[in-house]
C-alpha positions as CSV (number, residue, x, y, z in Angstrom):
1,X,109.8,83.5,107.5
2,X,111.7,83.4,110.8
3,X,110.1,84.6,114.0
4,X,111.7,85.3,117.3
5,X,109.8,83.7,120.2
6,X,111.0,86.0,123.0
7,X,108.4,86.0,125.7
8,X,108.7,88.9,128.0
9,X,107.9,88.5,131.7
10,X,104.2,89.2,132.6
11,X,103.4,92.8,133.4
12,X,101.8,93.0,136.8
13,X,101.7,96.9,136.8
14,X,98.2,98.3,136.7
15,X,96.7,100.1,133.7
16,X,95.5,103.5,134.9
17,X,92.6,105.2,133.3
18,X,93.4,108.9,133.0
19,X,90.3,110.1,131.3
20,X,87.1,108.7,129.8
21,X,84.0,110.1,128.2
22,X,81.5,108.9,125.5
23,X,84.1,109.2,122.7
24,X,87.6,108.5,124.0
25,X,89.5,106.6,126.7
26,X,92.9,107.8,127.8
27,X,95.1,105.3,129.7
28,X,98.6,105.2,131.1
29,X,100.3,102.1,129.7
30,X,103.1,100.6,131.8
31,X,106.3,99.4,130.2
32,X,106.2,95.7,129.7
33,X,102.6,95.6,128.5
34,X,101.7,95.1,124.9
35,X,99.2,97.5,123.3
36,X,97.4,94.7,121.4
37,X,97.6,90.9,121.7
38,X,100.8,89.3,120.4
39,X,101.4,85.9,118.9
40,X,102.3,84.5,122.3
41,X,101.4,87.0,124.9
42,X,97.7,88.0,125.1
43,X,97.8,90.4,128.1
44,X,97.6,93.9,126.6
45,X,96.0,97.3,126.9
46,X,93.1,96.2,124.7
47,X,92.3,93.0,126.7
48,X,92.5,94.9,130.0
49,X,89.9,97.5,129.0
50,X,87.5,95.4,126.9
51,X,85.4,94.2,129.8
52,X,84.7,97.7,131.1
53,X,84.6,99.3,127.6
54,X,83.4,96.6,125.1
55,X,83.2,99.2,122.2
56,X,86.9,100.3,122.6
57,X,89.1,100.5,119.5
58,X,92.9,100.9,119.4
59,X,93.9,103.8,117.1
60,X,97.7,103.7,117.9
61,X,100.2,101.6,119.7
62,X,103.2,102.0,122.0
63,X,106.1,99.5,121.9
64,X,106.3,96.8,124.6
65,X,109.1,98.5,126.5
66,X,107.5,102.0,126.2
67,X,105.4,103.4,129.0
68,X,103.1,106.3,128.3
69,X,99.7,107.7,127.4
70,X,97.5,106.0,124.9
71,X,94.2,107.4,123.4
72,X,91.6,104.8,122.5
73,X,88.4,105.4,120.6
74,X,85.0,104.6,122.2
75,X,82.7,105.8,119.3
76,X,83.0,105.3,115.6
77,X,83.2,109.0,115.1
78,X,86.1,109.3,117.5
79,X,87.9,106.3,116.0
80,X,87.6,107.8,112.5
81,X,88.8,111.3,113.7
82,X,91.7,109.9,115.8
83,X,92.8,107.7,112.8
84,X,92.7,110.8,110.6
85,X,94.8,112.8,113.1
86,X,97.4,110.1,113.4
87,X,97.5,109.5,109.6
88,X,97.9,113.2,108.9
89,X,100.6,113.5,111.7
90,X,98.6,116.1,113.6
91,X,99.2,114.3,116.9
92,X,102.4,115.5,118.6
93,X,104.3,112.7,120.2
94,X,106.9,113.4,122.8
95,X,109.3,110.9,124.5
96,X,111.9,110.8,127.1
97,X,114.6,108.1,127.0
98,X,117.4,107.0,129.3
99,X,120.6,106.8,127.3
100,X,124.0,105.3,128.2
101,X,127.3,106.8,127.1
102,X,128.2,110.4,126.3
103,X,126.2,112.5,123.9
104,X,128.3,114.5,121.5
105,X,125.6,117.0,120.8
106,X,122.7,118.5,122.7
107,X,120.5,118.4,119.6
108,X,120.3,116.3,116.4
109,X,118.0,114.8,113.9
110,X,117.5,111.2,112.8
111,X,115.7,110.6,109.6
112,X,115.9,107.0,108.2
113,X,113.5,104.9,106.3
114,X,112.4,102.0,108.5
115,X,110.8,98.7,108.0
116,X,110.0,95.6,110.0
117,X,113.0,93.4,110.7
118,X,111.8,89.9,109.7
119,X,114.4,88.1,111.9
120,X,113.9,90.2,115.0
121,X,110.2,91.1,115.1
122,X,108.7,93.3,116.3
123,X,111.9,95.4,115.9
124,X,112.4,97.8,113.0
125,X,115.5,98.3,111.1
126,X,117.0,100.9,108.7
127,X,116.2,100.4,105.1
128,X,118.6,102.4,103.0
129,X,117.6,101.0,99.6
130,X,114.7,102.9,98.1
131,X,112.8,99.8,97.0
132,X,112.9,98.5,100.6
133,X,112.2,101.8,102.3
134,X,109.3,102.2,104.6
135,X,108.1,105.3,106.4
136,X,110.8,107.6,107.7
137,X,111.4,107.9,111.4
138,X,112.2,111.5,112.4
139,X,113.4,112.6,115.8
140,X,114.8,115.8,117.0
141,X,116.7,115.2,120.2
142,X,117.6,117.6,123.0
143,X,119.7,116.5,125.9
144,X,117.7,117.5,129.1
145,X,120.2,116.3,131.7
146,X,123.7,115.1,131.5
147,X,124.7,112.8,134.3
148,X,127.5,111.1,132.4
149,X,126.0,107.7,131.9
150,X,123.0,107.3,131.9
151,X,121.5,110.5,130.8
152,X,117.9,111.6,129.8
153,X,117.0,112.9,126.4
154,X,113.7,114.1,125.1
155,X,112.5,113.9,121.5
156,X,109.5,114.2,119.4
157,X,108.3,111.3,117.3
158,X,106.9,111.2,113.8
């Protein structure tokens, strides 16, 4: 199997704790920081919170280049319940993205089966053949602001 060995620059941005109780920890992950350790890069959300919260468990991830809120479990009951909520797609995920170019429509839907791209990991790619298909990605886009290029769009994730 081929792997890419792109090593992003270190993330020096702080990881902010938004909320913590006995069951959950909510953090603001900066772009450029992994959620969990990678093959090469070990600095990540998990490693940064483990010293203060040794019982912490990751229940979802955000991509390296994505900033945003992450919810981590601190008790077994919370981890189980959070895993169930993500598995059953009860968690609503909303994103904002900077886009370049002109949007033809103010709304749209993308629904493609995705799977890991073995050549360009950790990227995903479209798998149109049924036997290769992974989970579907589904986004409903709405252009928030049009500045020409770039613009900002918001969308909900699967």
